[in-house]
TORVOKOL-848112 format. One record per residue: chain; residue number from 0; x, y, z of N, C-alpha, C, O in turn. Coordinates in steps of 0.02 Angstrom, whole numbers, plus 32768, in hexadecimal, padded with zeros to 4 digits. Layout:
<rs>
("A" NUM (X Y Z) (X Y Z) (X Y Z) (X Y Z))
...
</rs>
This chain:
<rs>
("A" 0 (8023 7FC0 7FFF) (7FFD 8000 8004) (802D 8043 8001) (801E 8075 7FE0))
("A" 1 (8066 803C 8026) (808D 8075 802E) (80B3 8085 7FEB) (80C4 80BD 7FD8))
("A" 2 (80BF 804A 7FCA) (80E1 804F 7F86) (80AF 8070 7F54) (80C4 809A 7F2D))
("A" 3 (8077 8060 7F54) (8044 8082 7F23) (8037 80D0 7F37) (8027 80F8 7F0B))
("A" 4 (803D 80E2 7F70) (8035 8127 7F81) (8074 8149 7F6C) (806D 8180 7F52))
("A" 5 (80B5 8130 7F74) (80E9 814F 7F5B) (80F1 8156 7F18) (8108 818A 7EFF))
("A" 6 (80DB 811B 7EF0) (80DB 811C 7EA9) (80A8 8152 7E88) (80B4 816F 7E52))
("A" 7 (8071 815C 7EAE) (803E 8189 7E9C) (8057 81D3 7E9E) (804B 81FE 7E74))
("A" 8 (807E 81DA 7EDC) (8099 8222 7EE4) (80C9 822E 7EB1) (80C8 8267 7E99))
("A" 9 (80F6 8200 7E9A) (8129 820B 7E70) (8102 821D 7E31) (8114 8251 7E15))
("A" 10 (80D4 81FD 7E18) (80AE 8204 7DDE) (8089 824B 7DDE) (8088 826E 7DAB))
("A" 11 (806E 825C 7E12) (804C 82A8 7E19) (8086 82D5 7E14) (8080 8303 7DEB))
("A" 12 (80C0 82CF 7E37) (80F3 8302 7E35) (810A 830C 7DEC) (8114 8344 7DD3))
("A" 13 (8110 82D6 7DCE) (8124 82D5 7D82) (80F2 82F6 7D5B) (8104 831E 7D30))
("A" 14 (80B3 82E9 7D65) (8080 830C 7D3E) (8084 8359 7D47) (8087 8382 7D19))
("A" 15 (8085 8366 7D88) (808E 83B2 7D94) (80C7 83D8 7D7B) (80C7 8414 7D6C))
("A" 16 (80FB 83AD 7D7A) (813B 83D4 7D5A) (8131 83D8 7D0E) (814E 8404 7CEF))
("A" 17 (810C 83AF 7CF1) (8105 83B1 7CAE) (80CE 83E4 7C90) (80C5 83EC 7C54))
("A" 18 (80AA 8403 7CC0) (8070 8434 7CA8) (8091 846F 7C89) (80CB 847D 7C97))
("A" 19 (8073 848D 7C64) (8088 84CA 7C3E) (808E 8503 7C70) (8060 8509 7C99))
("A" 20 (80BE 852B 7C71) (80C0 8569 7C99) (80C5 85A5 7C72) (80BC 85DD 7C8B))
("A" 21 (80D3 859B 7C34) (80D0 85D4 7C08) (80C2 85BE 7BBB) (80D9 858B 7BA0))
("A" 22 (8099 85EE 7BA0) (8092 85D6 7B56) (8087 861C 7B32) (8052 863B 7B2F))
("A" 23 (80C6 862E 7B14) (80C9 8672 7AF4) (80B1 866C 7AAE) (80C3 8640 7A87))
("A" 24 (8085 869C 7AA0) (8064 869E 7A5C) (8074 86E3 7A3E) (807E 8713 7A64))
("A" 25 (8077 86EA 79F9) (807D 872A 79DF) (8043 873B 79B6) (8028 8715 798E))
("A" 26 (802F 877C 79C6) (7FF8 879A 79A6) (800A 87D4 7981) (8032 87FD 7997))
("A" 27 (7FEA 87D8 7942) (7FF1 8812 7916) (7FB7 8839 7914) (7F86 8821 78F8))
("A" 28 (7FB3 8875 792F) (7F77 88A1 7939) (7F79 88E2 790A) (7FA5 890D 790C))
("A" 29 (7F47 88E1 78E2) (7F49 8919 78B2) (7F20 8954 78D6) (7EE6 8950 78EB))
("A" 30 (7F4D 898F 78D9) (7F33 89C9 78F4) (7F36 8A06 78C2) (7F66 8A2C 78BF))
("A" 31 (7EFF 8A0C 789C) (7EFC 8A3E 7865) (7F16 8A8A 787C) (7F34 8AB0 7856))
("A" 32 (7F06 8A99 78BE) (7F19 8ADE 78D0) (7F6A 8AE8 78E1) (7F7F 8B1C 78FA))
("A" 33 (7F8C 8ABC 78D4) (7FD2 8AC2 78DE) (7FEE 8AE8 789D) (800C 8ACA 7871))
("A" 34 (7FE2 8B2A 789D) (7FF2 8B5E 786A) (8039 8B79 7875) (8057 8B8C 7843))
("A" 35 (8054 8B7B 78A8) (808E 8BA4 78BC) (80B3 8B7E 78F7) (8099 8B50 7917))
("A" 36 (80EF 8B96 7901) (8112 8B7B 793C) (80F3 8B83 797E) (80F9 8B55 79A6))
("A" 37 (80D0 8BBC 798E) (80AC 8BC3 79C6) (8078 8B95 79D4) (806D 8B81 7A0D))
("A" 38 (8054 8B82 799E) (801D 8B4D 79A2) (8043 8B08 79AE) (802F 8AE3 79DB))
("A" 39 (8072 8AF9 798B) (8099 8ABE 7997) (80B1 8ABA 79E2) (80A6 8A86 7A02))
("A" 40 (80CD 8AE9 79FA) (80E3 8AEF 7A3D) (80AD 8AE0 7A70) (80B7 8ABB 7AA0))
("A" 41 (8071 8B00 7A64) (803A 8AF7 7A93) (8023 8AAD 7A91) (8014 8A90 7AC5))
("A" 42 (8021 8A8D 7A50) (8002 8A3F 7A4D) (8037 8A1A 7A69) (8027 89ED 7A8F))
("A" 43 (8076 8A25 7A5C) (80A8 89F8 7A82) (809E 89FF 7AD0) (809B 89CE 7AF5))
("A" 44 (809B 8A3A 7AE4) (8096 8A4C 7B31) (805B 8A28 7B4E) (805F 8A14 7B88))
("A" 45 (8025 8A1F 7B2D) (7FEC 8A00 7B40) (7FF7 89B8 7B4F) (7FEF 899C 7B85))
("A" 46 (800D 899A 7B0C) (8013 8951 7B0F) (8045 893A 7B3C) (803C 8902 7B55))
("A" 47 (8081 895F 7B4C) (80B1 894C 7B76) (809D 8947 7BBA) (80B8 891C 7BDC))
("A" 48 (8069 8973 7BD7) (8056 8978 7C10) (8027 8939 7C24) (8020 892D 7C60))
("A" 49 (8008 8913 7BF7) (7FE3 88DF 7BFF) (8009 88A2 7C1D) (8038 8888 7C00))
("A" 50 (7FF0 888B 7C5F) (8012 8850 7C77) (800F 8813 7C4C) (7FD9 8801 7C34))
("A" 51 (8049 87F0 7C41) (8045 87B9 7C19) (8065 87C5 7BD0) (8077 8799 7BA8))
("A" 52 (8069 880A 7BC7) (8082 8819 7B81) (80CF 881B 7B92) (80E2 8831 7BC8))
("A" 53 (80FD 8801 7B5F) (8147 8803 7B64) (8156 884E 7B42) (8165 8857 7B07))
("A" 54 (8150 8878 7B6C) (815E 88BC 7B52) (819F 88CF 7B2B) (819F 88F8 7AFD))
("A" 55 (81D2 88AE 7B40) (8217 88BE 7B1F) (8212 88A1 7AD3) (823B 88B4 7AAA))
("A" 56 (81E2 8877 7AC1) (81E1 8861 7A84) (81AF 8874 7A55) (81A8 8859 7A1E))
("A" 57 (818B 88A4 7A6B) (8155 88C3 7A49) (8175 88E8 7A0C) (81A1 8913 7A16))
("A" 58 (8160 88DA 79CB) (817D 88FE 7992) (8141 8926 7969) (8106 891B 7977))
("A" 59 (8152 894F 793C) (8123 8971 791A) (8136 897A 78D0) (816F 898B 78BF))
("A" 60 (8107 896E 78A6) (8110 8974 785C) (80E4 89B4 784C) (80A8 89AE 7844))
("A" 61 (8105 89F2 7848) (80DE 8A29 7832) (80BF 8A2B 77ED) (808E 8A4E 77E1))
("A" 62 (80DD 8A07 77C1) (80C2 8A05 7786) (8085 89E2 777E) (8057 89F8 775B))
("A" 63 (8081 89AB 77A0) (8049 897B 77A4) (801E 8992 77D3) (7FE3 8980 77CE))
("A" 64 (802E 89BB 7805) (8006 89DA 783E) (7FF5 899D 7870) (7FBE 899A 788B))
("A" 65 (8021 8975 7879) (8012 893A 78B1) (8049 893A 78DD) (8081 894F 78CF))
("A" 66 (8033 891E 791C) (8063 8918 7954) (8064 88C8 795B) (8030 88A9 795A))
("A" 67 (80A0 88AB 7961) (80AA 8868 7975) (80BC 885A 79C4) (80EE 886F 79E1))
("A" 68 (808C 8836 79DD) (8093 8834 7A24) (8094 87EC 7A41) (8064 87C6 7A3D))
("A" 69 (80CE 87DB 7A5F) (80D9 8799 7A7D) (80B5 8798 7AC5) (80BF 87C6 7AEC))
("A" 70 (8090 8768 7AD4) (8068 8769 7B0F) (8062 8722 7B2E) (8061 86F0 7B0A))
("A" 71 (805E 871E 7B6D) (8055 86DD 7B8C) (8006 86CD 7B8F) (7FDF 86EB 7BB4))
("A" 72 (7FF1 8699 7B62) (7FB1 868A 7B5A) (7F91 8663 7B98) (7F55 8655 7B98))
("A" 73 (7FB6 8656 7BC6) (7F97 8637 7C04) (7F85 866D 7C30) (7F63 8660 7C61))
("A" 74 (7F99 86AD 7C25) (7F88 86EE 7C51) (7F4F 871B 7C2F) (7F23 873A 7C4E))
("A" 75 (7F57 871A 7BEB) (7F24 8747 7BC2) (7F23 872A 7B7C) (7F49 86FE 7B66))
("A" 76 (7EED 874C 7B59) (7EE2 8736 7B1A) (7EE2 8769 7AE2) (7EDB 87A3 7AF3))
("A" 77 (7EE8 875C 7AA3) (7EE9 878E 7A78) (7EB1 87C4 7A83) (7EBE 8800 7A81))
("A" 78 (7E79 87AE 7A8E) (7E3D 87DF 7A9C) (7E4D 880B 7AD9) (7E33 8843 7AD6))
("A" 79 (7E6F 87FE 7B0C) (7E7C 8828 7B44) (7EAD 8863 7B2A) (7EAC 889C 7B42))
("A" 80 (7ED9 884F 7AF3) (7F05 8886 7ADD) (7EE0 88B7 7AB2) (7EEA 88F3 7AB5))
("A" 81 (7EB4 8899 7A86) (7E90 88BB 7A55) (7E62 88F2 7A7E) (7E5E 892E 7A70))
("A" 82 (7E41 88D2 7AB4) (7E10 8901 7ADA) (7E39 8934 7B02) (7E20 896C 7B09))
("A" 83 (7E74 8928 7B1C) (7E9E 8958 7B38) (7EAD 8992 7B07) (7EAD 89CC 7B1C))
("A" 84 (7EB7 8985 7ACE) (7EC4 89B7 7A9B) (7E86 89E0 7A86) (7E89 8A1C 7A7B))
("A" 85 (7E4F 89BB 7A81) (7E10 89DE 7A72) (7DF4 8A09 7AA5) (7DD3 8A3C 7A98))
("A" 86 (7E04 89F0 7AEE) (7DF2 8A1C 7B1E) (7E1C 8A5D 7B21) (7E05 8A8F 7B3C))
("A" 87 (7E57 8A5C 7B07) (7E86 8A95 7B06) (7E6C 8AC3 7AC9) (7E83 8AFC 7AC3))
("A" 88 (7E40 8AAE 7A9E) (7E34 8AD1 7A61) (7E48 8AC4 7A22) (7E3D 8AEA 79F3))
("A" 89 (7E6B 8A88 7A1E) (7E88 8A6D 79E2) (7E5E 8A32 79C3) (7E4B 8A06 79EB))
("A" 90 (7E4F 8A2E 798D) (7E35 89F6 7972) (7E66 89C0 796A) (7E9E 89CC 7953))
("A" 91 (7E52 8982 797D) (7E84 894F 7980) (7E69 890E 7959) (7E3A 88EF 7971))
("A" 92 (7E83 88FB 7922) (7E6B 88C7 78F4) (7E1D 88E0 78E5) (7E0F 8917 78CE))
("A" 93 (7DF2 88B3 78F6) (7DAD 88C9 78EF) (7D84 88E2 791E) (7D48 88EB 7917))
("A" 94 (7DAA 88F1 7959) (7D88 8910 7995) (7D8A 895E 7993) (7DC0 897B 7994))
("A" 95 (7D54 897C 7990) (7D54 89C3 7983) (7D60 89EC 79BF) (7D4A 89DB 79F6))
("A" 96 (7D83 8A23 79B5) (7D9F 8A4D 79EB) (7D5C 8A65 7A17) (7D24 8A68 79FE))
("A" 97 (7D6A 8A73 7A54) (7D40 8A92 7A85) (7D3F 8ADB 7A6B) (7D72 8AFD 7A67))
("A" 98 (7D01 8AF2 7A59) (7CF7 8B35 7A39) (7D0E 8B6C 7A6D) (7D2D 8B9D 7A58))
("A" 99 (7D00 8B65 7AAC) (7D17 8B9D 7AE3) (7D62 8B9C 7AE3) (7D84 8BD0 7AE1))
("A" 100 (7D7B 8B62 7AE5) (7DCA 8B5F 7AEB) (7DED 8B79 7AA3) (7E22 8B98 7A9F))
("A" 101 (7DCA 8B66 7A76) (7DE7 8B82 7A31) (7DE6 8BCA 7A31) (7E19 8BE9 7A23))
("A" 102 (7DB2 8BE5 7A40) (7DAC 8C33 7A47) (7DDC 8C4F 7A6C) (7DF0 8C86 7A59))
("A" 103 (7DF8 8C34 7AA5) (7E2D 8C4D 7ACE) (7E71 8C47 7AB1) (7E9F 8C67 7AC9))
("A" 104 (7E7A 8C1D 7A7D) (7EBB 8C1B 7A5C) (7ECD 8C56 7A38) (7EA4 8C80 7A25))
("A" 105 (7F0D 8C5A 7A2E) (7F22 8C94 79FC) (7EFC 8C8D 79C2) (7EDC 8C5A 79B6))
("A" 106 (7EFD 8CC1 799B) (7ED3 8CC1 7958) (7EF2 8C95 792A) (7ECF 8C76 7903))
("A" 107 (7F3A 8C8E 792A) (7F59 8C68 78FA) (7F50 8C23 7906) (7F60 8BFB 78D9))
("A" 108 (7F38 8C0D 7940) (7F2C 8BC7 794E) (7EED 8BAE 7942) (7EE2 8B73 7950))
("A" 109 (7EB7 8BD8 7927) (7E73 8BCC 7932) (7E60 8BA2 78E9) (7E26 8B8F 78DF))
</rs>
């Protein structure tokens, strides 16, 4: 009986050690209002503050007007990132910008 308990404990510890602790995914989010460097800086600042985003690895393609965001999918989802941008006044992929927040942005970012 004791041997079974020890064996069960070893199996459970092995399973726990094998659980995923991190799953980094990369999202590309189109933000049409990234017209200039000031808008790009705002978008990057917003994204980097989201817990679970690997802020040092965020990149921007101004020509395509998109931002590439590595994030930990066990902590947040793509929709969380899109809605954070929308709440700040920026359209993010198909999520429309919050109009009140958008009106507060500098004119060049609207």
